[in-house]
C-alpha positions, -999 to +999 in steps of 0.1 A: -179+121-538-196+109-506-166+086-500-142+115-503-162+136-478-163+106-454-125+104-456-121+141-450-142+138-419-123+108-407-089+126-411-103+157-393-115+135-364-080+118-362-064+152-361-087+164-333-078+133-312-041+137-319-043+173-308-060+163-276-036+135-267-005+156-274-016+190-263+013+194-239+039+187-266+021+211-289+021+237-261+059+236-259+061+245-296+037+274-292+049+309-301+043+331-271+035+368-272+065+377-250+099+363-243+117+371-211+151+362-197+155+369-160+190+367-145+191+363-107+165+352-082+129+360-090+115+375-058+078+381-052+077+406-023+054+406+007+018+411-005+029+415-042+009+399-070+030+390-101+014+376-132+033+359-161+009+355-190+014+342-226+052+344-220+082+322-226+101+329-194+137+318-189+147+319-153+184+320-143+180+317-106+157+306-078+121+317-073+112+331-039+076+340-030+076+358+003+048+361+029+014+368+013+030+370-021+013+356-052+029+344-084+005+334-112+017+317-144-009+314-172-006+301-208+032+303-205+064+283-207+085+287-175+120+273-178+144+271-148+179+276-163+200+278-131+228+252-128+225+223-104+194+222-082+168+250-085+145+260-057+110+275-056+104+286-021+070+297-007+068+314+027+038+321+050+005+324+031+024+326-003+006+314-034+020+298-066-007+294-092+002+277-125-025+272-152-024+258-187+014+261-188+046+241-192+072+239-165+106+228-177+142+230-165+177+228-178+189+213-145+184+178-131+163+187-100+135+213-096+127+216-060+095+232-046+095+240-008+062+251+008+060+263+044+033+271+069+001+282+051+015+285+016-004+271-014+005+256-048-021+252-075-012+233-106-040+230-133-035+217-168+002+218-167+030+197-181+064+189-164+083+185-196+119+180-187+141+149-182+148+153-145+132+152-111+106+176-097+104+174-059+075+192-041+078+194-003+049+205+018+055+215+055+033+230+082-003+233+071+006+242+035-015+228+007-011+217-029-035+207-057-029+190-090-056+189-117-052+177-153-014+177-149+012+153-164+049+145-161+075+136-186+099+121-162+095+124-124+073+144-100+077+134-064+054+146-036+066+148+000+039+158+025+048+164+061+033+177+094-004+186+088+000+195+051-026+184+025-023+175-012-051+169-037-044+152-070-071+149-097-069+136-132-031+137-130+000+115-131+029+117-106+059+095-099+055+089-062+043+102-029+057+102+007+034+111+035+044+116+071+032+133+103-005+139+102-006+149+066-035+141+042-032+130+005-062+126-017-061+111-052-089+109-077-087+095-113-050+096-111-019+075-115+011+069-091+038+053-112+064+041-086+067+029-050+054+052-023+050+053+015+029+066+044+043+068+079+033+080+114-003+093+114-007+101+077-040+096+058-041+085+022-073+083+002-075+068-033-106+070-055-106+056-091-068+058-091-039+034-098-007+025-079+015+010-105+040-004-079+041-008-041+027+012-012+043+008+023+022+019+053+040+023+086+029+040+118+004+037+147-028+050+132-024+055+094-058+055+076-055+043+041-088+042+021-086+026-014-119+028-034-125+017-069-087+017-075-059-007-083-027-014-064+002-037-072+017-044-038+005-033-003+028-036+027+009-025+059+030-024+091+026-016+128-010-008+138-020+009+105-056+009+093-064+000+057-098-001+041-101-015+005-134-010-011-144-024-045-107-024-056-080-047-069-047-054-051-023-079-066-004-087-033-009-079+003+018-087+029+009-074+064+035-071+092+030-066+129-006-059+137-024-038+110-061-037+106-072-046+070-107-046+056-116-060+021-151-049+012-178-047-015-163-066-044-126-061-037-102-087-051-068-098-040-047-122-060-022-131-032-025-126+005+007-135+023+006-136+061+035-140+085+023-156+117+036-143+150+054-161+177+032-184+198+002-205+190-022-195+162-056-211+154-072-205+120-105-221+112-125-220+079-100-200+058-109-207+022-098-190-010-122-175-034-153-154-026-161-148+011-193-133+024-180-124+058-148-137+074-123-124+099-088-136+109-073-128+143-101-104+152-094-104+189-056-106+188-040-072+192-005-084+184-016-101+152-029-086+120-067-082+119-080-092+085-117-089+076-132-099+042-167-088+034-183-097+001-149-099-016-125-125-029-089-137-023-074-158-050-046-174-028-035-174+008+002-180+017+009-186+054+045-183+067+052-199+101+083-184+117+107-200+141+091-211+174+056-204+160+028-230+160-003-232+138-034-253+140-052-250+106-087-264+105-113-268+077-094-246+054-081-245+018-050-224+010-023-222-016+009-224+004+022-231+039+059-224+047+075-235+080+108-219+092+133-238+114+117-250+146+082-240+134+053-264+136+019-268+121-011-292+125-033-293+094-067-308+101-094-316+076-079-291+052-063-288+017-030-271+010-016-268-025+021-267-014+038-272+019+075-263+025+093-274+056+127-261+067+150-282+088+139-291+124+103-281+116+073-303+122+041-306+102+012-330+109-014-336+082-046-350+098-074-359+074-057-335+050-040-335+017-016-315-004-018-310-042+020-313-046+045-334-027+057-318+005+090-301+001+111-307+032+147-301+041+168-327+060+157-329+096+121-318+090+094-341+104+063-349+085+035-371+099+002-382+084-030-392+103-063-401+088-098-415+094-102-401+129-124-371+132-115-343+156-146-348+177-138-385+181-102-376+189-114-353+217-136-382+230-108-406+229-085-381+246-111-376+273-114-413+278-077-417+280-074-390+305-101-405+327-085-439+325-051-424+334-067-406+364-085-438+374-053-458+372-034-432+392-061-432+419-060-470+420-023-471+423-023-445+451-051-463+469-032-495+467+000-479+480-018-463+509-034-496+517-001-514+517+014-487+539-014-487+564-013-526+566+025-525+572+021-499+599-006-520+616+015-552+615+045-534+630 
C-alpha cells in the first residue's frame, strides 16, 4: 500500500514538472472565455485604454497605438492573421502591455515599431509561431521582457537612446546602435549580435550562444557571471569581462579589454599592428595582473586580473615586427614580409609565410616550424640577452675606436703631406 502511495506521489510530481516546463504550449490549448475576430487595423486612439482579457483574438490587420494610448493584453491568445508582414506601431507615449499571454501569427514577420517615449512590456509571454518577430526601438522608447520565450525568432533592434531590459527570457539576437542601452539578466541570446557606435550592453548571469561584434568609438560592454562563444571588439570599444567565460576573443584596431575576477578565455587571438611590437612575459594560464600594450593607443589594450587564458595566438601582419621575450604562447603566425624575434620563450606552433623572417633565440617550439618557400628561419642559443647587449656595446666601442684611429691616421698623413710640400 505504501509503495502504491509513493508511486502516486511520484506521478503527481512528474505531472507538476511537466506542466511547469510546457506551460506555454498548454496555454495555446486553453479555452478562452471570449473569441474575437477583428477585420481591419486595430487602432487605439489618443489617450484610450483598451484591455483584451481572457480572449482568443484573431487580428486581420495592423495594430496602431496612437499618442498616449494603452493596449493591455492579459491571459489571452493574440494572433496576427494579416497576409505578409504585420506591423504593431506605437506613437509618442503609447504603451503595449502583454502579460501571461501567447503572441502568434499566420504571417512570416511580426514587426513592432516603437517611437519616441513609447513603452512595450512583455511579461510571461510566448512567441509561438514559426516566423520572425522584429522589435524596433527608436528615440527614447523602452521595452522590457520578463519570463518570456520564443519558438522561432525574436530580434531586438535598439537605436538612438532607447533602452531594453531582458530578464529570465530567451531571444534570438540583438542589435544596438546610437547611444542605446541593453540589459540582460538570467537570459539567453541564441544567435550572433552586434553593438555599434556608442551603445551600452550589460550581461549578468546570461549566455550568448554565438558571437558578439562590438564596433564604435566608446561602446561599453560589461559581461558579468555570463558565457559568450566569440567576442569581436573593434575600434576603440570598451569591454569588461568579470567572472565570466568566453571561448574566443579576437580584437581589432584598438579596443580596451579587461578580464577580471576569475574570468576564463580559451583562445585569445591578437592581430599585431604595423610597426614594431614588444611583448614581455606573456604566459598562458592564470595571471594575477598583466597588461599588453597598455600605453599604445593604436593597439588593443588587454589587461588580465586574477583570470586565465588557455591559449594566445599572435598574428604578425605584413611589414610588422615582433620581439617576444620570456613568454609562452600557443601559436605565432607570420604573414608575408612579417618578422619576429623569439627570445627565451616557448611557442607551440610557428607558421611562416613566404618572405617572412623568424629568429628563435634561446627558444623552442613544440612542433616543427611550418614555413612556406622563401621564409627565413634562424636559430641562436646559449647567449643571454644581457650578454648580447654587453657584446654589442663592446663591438660598438671597438668600431668607434677603430673609426677614430683611422680618421686620426688619415689626418696625420694629410698634415704631414702638406708640411712636406
